[in-house]
C-alpha positions, 0 to 999 in steps of 0.5 A, spaced: 917 418 526 918 425 525 922 429 531 925 422 533 929 424 540 936 421 541 939 418 547 944 422 550 949 427 545 951 421 541 946 415 542 941 412 537 935 415 535 929 412 538 921 413 537 918 418 541 914 412 545 918 406 547 915 399 549 917 396 556 917 389 557 917 388 564 910 384 564 913 378 560 915 373 564 914 377 571 911 374 577 909 381 579 903 382 574 899 376 575 894 373 570 895 368 564 903 368 562 905 372 556 908 368 551 913 369 545 908 369 540 904 375 544 911 379 544 912 377 536 905 380 534 906 386 538 913 387 535 910 386 528 905 392 530 911 396 532 915 395 526 909 397 522 908 403 526 915 406 527 916 404 534 923 402 535 925 403 542 924 396 547 926 396 554 927 390 558 932 387 564 935 381 567 931 381 573 924 381 569 922 374 570 929 372 572 931 373 564 924 370 562 923 377 558 930 377 555 929 370 553 922 371 550 925 378 546 931 374 543 926 369 541 921 373 538 926 378 534 929 372 531 923 369 529 921 376 526 928 377 523 927 384 526 933 385 531 936 391 526 929 394 527 930 396 534 934 399 539 934 395 545 935 397 552 937 392 558 939 393 565 943 389 570 941 389 577 942 394 582 945 388 586 951 388 582 956 393 584 963 391 582 966 392 575 966 384 574 959 382 576 956 388 572 960 385 566 958 378 568 951 381 568 952 384 561 954 377 558 948 374 561 944 379 558 947 378 551 946 371 551 939 371 553 938 376 547 942 372 542 945 379 541 948 385 545 943 390 547 944 397 544 944 400 551 945 397 558 943 401 564 945 400 572 937 398 574 938 401 581 943 404 585 948 400 589 948 398 596 951 404 600 957 400 602 959 400 594 964 404 591 960 408 585 966 408 581 966 401 580 959 401 578 961 406 572 968 402 571 963 396 570 959 399 565 964 402 561 968 396 561 961 392 558 961 397 552 969 396 551 968 389 550 962 390 545 956 388 550 953 394 549 954 400 545 952 405 550 951 405 557 947 409 563 943 409 569 936 407 572 933 410 578 939 414 580 937 421 583 940 427 582 946 426 588 948 419 586 948 421 578 952 427 580 957 422 584 957 417 578 958 422 573 964 424 576 967 417 575 966 417 568 972 417 564 972 416 556 965 414 555 959 419 557 952 415 559 946 417 555 940 416 559 937 415 566 931 411 566 926 414 572 919 414 574 916 420 571 908 421 570 903 426 571 902 423 578 910 423 580 913 430 577 919 430 582 924 429 577 922 436 574 925 440 580 932 438 580 934 431 576 931 433 569 935 439 569 941 436 571 940 430 566 939 436 560 945 439 563 950 433 562 946 431 555 943 425 558 936 423 556 930 422 561 927 415 559 920 415 563 918 408 566 911 407 569 909 413 564 901 411 566 902 410 573 902 403 572 895 404 568 892 409 573 892 414 568 890 410 562 883 408 565 884 402 569 879 398 572 879 391 575 883 388 580 890 391 581 896 386 580 902 385 585 905 391 582 900 396 582 897 394 589 904 396 592 905 402 589 902 409 592 903 413 586 898 408 582 893 408 588 894 416 588 893 417 581 887 412 581 883 416 586 885 423 584 878 425 580 880 432 578 886 429 574 882 424 571 877 429 569 882 433 566 885 427 562 879 425 560 876 432 557 883 433 553 882 426 551 875 427 548 877 433 545 883 430 541 879 424 540 884 420 543 885 415 549 887 417 556 893 413 555 895 417 549 894 423 552 898 422 558 904 419 554 904 425 549 905 429 555 911 426 558 914 426 551 912 434 550 916 434 557 922 432 553 922 425 556 922 418 552 916 414 555 916 406 555 909 404 556 908 396 559 903 392 555 900 385 555 895 386 549 898 387 542 893 392 540 896 397 546 902 397 541 898 401 536 895 406 542 903 407 544 904 409 536 898 414 537 901 417 543 907 418 539 904 422 533 899 426 538 901 433 538 898 437 544 897 444 544 900 449 549 893 449 552 893 442 553 899 442 556 897 447 561 891 444 563 894 438 565 900 441 568 895 445 573 891 439 574 897 435 576 901 441 579 901 438 586 905 432 584 911 436 583 912 437 590 908 431 593 913 426 593 919 430 596 924 435 593 929 429 591 928 423 586 926 417 591 921 413 588 916 409 593 919 402 593 926 404 592 927 409 598 931 404 602 933 399 597 941 401 598 940 399 605 939 392 604 946 388 602 947 386 595 947 379 597 940 379 600 937 383 594 940 378 589 937 372 594 930 375 595 929 376 587 931 369 586 926 367 591 921 371 588 922 368 581 924 375 579 920 382 579 
């Protein structure tokens, strides 16, 4: 795809829109369990359409997502067609435990991911520099080619950057969409200052910006950003109007807006045809007028959720000891 962004200053080139694999194996999304067959069909479409960025994590179904991805890539002989990002859990807060997690990821994928991220900030008692040492060691051992962070706000990211030695982090994966624009205040400028790329998770507010109808899953029902976006008739009407004028879907417009803002959205999916919609979003060109309309309709979300990056659901997690986080996630069967 033309104009492909790069992760960090020296990281890999990736498609303007990527695919998230949280739904594969996760108990949070309900419905019929997704299979490696469904994943393989979606990945075949991704290759055809020029999407090369895939995102997963060790806690998605306690490794189920990674195992299915590894199986599908082997079946398609398509490992070289993709840039794979995976994440070690935030409850891993020592260098040794992070490297152990990275080895597990490589084993489940049957290959090392291209980029490894720390999924959420460690407990408050942890030494942040130990996290950075572990990520750097994972790269040095060939368990990934690059590293970065996920859900690190501006203050924690600044502290983490002070710990880096030889290797520069390439990305911070953050919540960012039309209904959660807090990162625009401080976090995204900081990322750009340090040559890091924002990767946007939940770019459709878990489907609320894509015309969601039906019974919410656990992942959606517990998310105030999802509920707020779903009930914002003004934003929904503007999104629908722009989509209709461009002959595109609401989802494609919402994803194209994130890409226009300089972030790389990773969109979740459960049906292979959604991969084509993501590809359409990567090709969609929004005019300055389109962006201005969407900016105006969503302007309250720049400050509604606060002045610092702190997504709902993650605000208190640093107060929970890592051992308890690990136990709870295992008992849930992953997230």
